[in-house]
C-alpha positions in Angstrom: 0.0 0.0 0.0 2.8 2.4 0.9 4.5 1.8 -2.5 1.2 2.6 -4.2 0.8 5.9 -2.3 4.4 6.9 -3.2 3.8 6.1 -6.8 0.6 8.0 -6.9 2.2 11.1 -5.3 5.1 10.9 -7.8 2.7 10.8 -10.7 0.7 13.7 -9.3 3.9 15.8 -8.7 5.0 15.1 -12.3 1.7 16.1 -13.7 1.7 19.3 -11.7 5.2 20.1 -12.9 4.1 19.5 -16.5 1.1 21.8 -16.1 3.3 24.5 -14.4 5.9 24.4 -17.2 3.3 24.5 -20.0 1.4 27.4 -18.4 4.6 29.4 -17.5 4.6 33.1 -18.5 7.3 32.4 -21.1 5.2 29.7 -22.8 2.1 31.9 -22.7 4.1 34.8 -24.3 5.5 32.5 -26.9 2.0 31.2 -27.8 0.7 34.7 -28.1 3.6 35.8 -30.2 3.2 32.8 -32.5 -0.5 33.6 -32.9 0.4 37.0 -34.3 3.1 35.5 -36.6 0.7 33.0 -38.0 -1.8 35.8 -38.7 0.7 38.2 -40.3 3.5 36.4 -42.1 2.1 35.5 -45.5 1.9 36.7 -49.0 4.1 38.9 -51.3 6.1 41.8 -50.0 8.1 44.6 -51.5 10.1 47.7 -50.2 9.5 49.6 -53.5 8.2 52.7 -51.7 11.3 52.8 -49.5 13.6 52.3 -52.5 11.9 55.0 -54.5 12.1 57.4 -51.5 15.8 56.7 -51.2 16.4 57.6 -54.8 14.1 60.7 -54.6 16.1 62.0 -51.6 19.4 61.4 -53.6 20.9 59.4 -50.8 24.5 58.3 -51.2 24.8 54.7 -52.6 25.9 53.3 -49.3 22.7 54.6 -47.6 20.3 53.3 -50.2 18.1 50.2 -49.5 18.2 47.9 -52.5 14.9 47.0 -54.0 13.6 43.7 -52.5 10.7 41.3 -53.3 9.9 38.6 -50.7 7.3 35.8 -50.6 6.0 33.9 -47.6 3.7 30.8 -47.7 2.7 29.0 -44.5 2.9 25.3 -44.8 -0.4 23.5 -44.5 1.0 20.2 -43.2 3.8 19.3 -40.8 7.1 18.0 -42.1 8.2 14.8 -40.3 11.5 15.5 -38.4 11.2 19.3 -38.5 9.3 20.7 -35.5 7.5 23.9 -35.1 5.4 26.2 -37.4 7.0 26.4 -40.9 6.7 29.0 -43.6 8.2 28.6 -47.1 10.0 31.7 -48.3 11.9 33.0 -51.3 13.2 36.3 -52.6 12.8 37.4 -56.2 15.0 39.7 -58.2 12.1 41.2 -60.1 9.0 40.2 -58.1 8.0 37.4 -60.4 7.7 33.7 -59.6 9.8 32.7 -62.6 12.3 30.1 -61.4 15.3 31.9 -62.8 14.3 35.0 -60.8 14.1 33.2 -57.4 16.9 33.3 -54.8 17.4 32.5 -51.1 14.8 29.6 -51.1 14.2 28.2 -47.7 11.9 27.8 -44.7 11.2 29.9 -41.7 10.9 27.8 -38.6 9.1 29.1 -35.5 9.4 27.1 -32.3 9.5 27.7 -28.5 12.9 27.4 -26.9 12.5 24.8 -24.1 15.1 26.5 -22.0 13.8 30.1 -22.2 10.2 29.6 -23.1 10.6 32.3 -25.9 9.5 32.0 -29.5 12.4 31.6 -31.9 12.6 32.4 -35.6 15.2 30.3 -37.4 16.1 30.2 -41.1 16.4 26.8 -42.8 18.1 27.5 -46.2 17.8 24.8 -48.9 21.2 23.5 -50.0 19.9 22.7 -53.4 17.7 25.8 -54.1 16.8 24.7 -57.6 15.0 21.7 -56.4 12.8 23.6 -54.0 11.9 26.7 -56.1 8.1 27.3 -55.7 7.9 24.2 -53.6 5.0 25.8 -51.7 2.9 24.7 -54.7 3.9 21.0 -54.1 3.0 20.0 -50.6 3.9 16.4 -51.4 7.5 17.5 -52.3 7.9 19.5 -49.1 6.9 16.4 -47.2 10.2 14.9 -48.3 12.3 17.6 -46.7 14.8 16.5 -44.1 17.3 18.4 -42.0 20.0 17.2 -44.4 18.4 19.3 -47.2 18.8 22.6 -45.3 21.6 24.6 -43.9 21.3 26.1 -40.4 23.7 28.8 -39.3 24.5 28.6 -35.6 23.7 31.8 -33.7 21.6 33.3 -36.4 18.2 32.9 -34.6 15.9 35.8 -33.7 14.2 35.6 -30.3 10.8 37.1 -30.8 8.4 38.9 -28.4 5.1 40.7 -29.0 4.5 44.2 -27.6 1.8 44.7 -24.9 -0.7 46.1 -27.4 -0.3 43.1 -29.7 0.5 45.3 -32.7 4.1 44.3 -33.3 6.5 41.4 -33.0 10.2 42.1 -32.9 13.5 40.4 -32.1 17.2 41.2 -32.3 20.0 38.8 -33.4 22.7 38.4 -30.8 25.7 40.4 -32.1 29.0 38.8 -33.2 27.5 35.3 -33.0 26.1 34.8 -36.5 29.0 34.8 -38.9 29.7 34.7 -42.7 33.1 34.1 -44.3 33.6 36.4 -47.2 35.7 34.8 -49.9 36.1 38.2 -51.7 37.3 40.0 -48.5 39.1 36.9 -47.1 37.7 37.7 -43.7 34.8 36.7 -41.3 31.9 39.1 -41.2 29.3 39.3 -38.3 25.6 39.8 -38.8 24.0 42.8 -37.3 20.3 42.1 -37.7 16.8 42.6 -36.3 13.3 42.0 -37.4 10.0 43.8 -36.9 6.7 42.2 -37.9 3.4 44.0 -38.2 0.1 43.1 -39.7 1.1 44.1 -43.3 4.8 44.8 -42.9 8.1 42.9 -42.4 11.2 44.8 -41.5 14.8 43.7 -41.1 18.3 45.3 -40.9 20.5 42.8 -42.7 23.9 44.3 -42.1 27.2 42.4 -42.0 30.2 44.1 -40.3 33.9 43.4 -39.9 35.9 43.2 -36.8 36.0 47.0 -36.6 32.2 47.3 -36.9 32.4 48.7 -40.5 29.5 47.6 -42.7 30.9 45.5 -45.5 27.6 44.1 -46.8 24.1 45.7 -46.8 23.1 49.3 -46.5 24.9 51.5 -44.0 21.6 53.2 -43.1 20.3 52.8 -39.6 16.8 52.5 -41.1 15.6 48.9 -41.5 14.4 47.5 -44.8 10.7 48.0 -44.7 8.7 45.6 -46.9 4.9 45.9 -47.2 2.5 43.2 -48.3 1.3 43.6 -51.8 -2.3 43.2 -52.8 -3.5 40.2 -54.7 -2.5 36.5 -54.9 0.6 35.2 -56.6 
């Protein structure tokens, strides 16, 4: 009888610990933040207005934000072996969906960090981009994705939080942790990046700096790239 009581108490304590962990403030914040991400991150985006404004103001070349086109498509089914909420993404050099125009094909992975209880945004970039261009149109193909098909850069995550009003999600990348080796410069560069997500807007900084903090890739402007969702369907 005593053993049964001990076992019962052990199970009860374990269940209470599980409930406590699942309902912790961090987990609740992550769930709320993910709810906003799911509602907002989708569709075609462009920073054309920002690019045209830079040109109209006759900014020096190093301060100009290059013209960008981005596309996000939430996955409708889970991928075995890759946890979290997944979003297909690609950039386009001209805004079209023509395969020759598509670059930086990959997935955005959103998951809760079990240690911090915070929502994390991680980029999973396809090693063979050609195979996965416009793969959002082929759910059966995406079901074949494994972690061996993608590249994950250590330290390049964004830890996301929502503001109190629920009007914005933001996160900053830890400095001097996400690195890129430049073959042209023969040196290691460090990402200086942040994201801001709003109902119809996706912002990021996207700078890479050298050991001295000099911007070697990306705009030198302190203003983030500001992409707005375009009307219509692709």
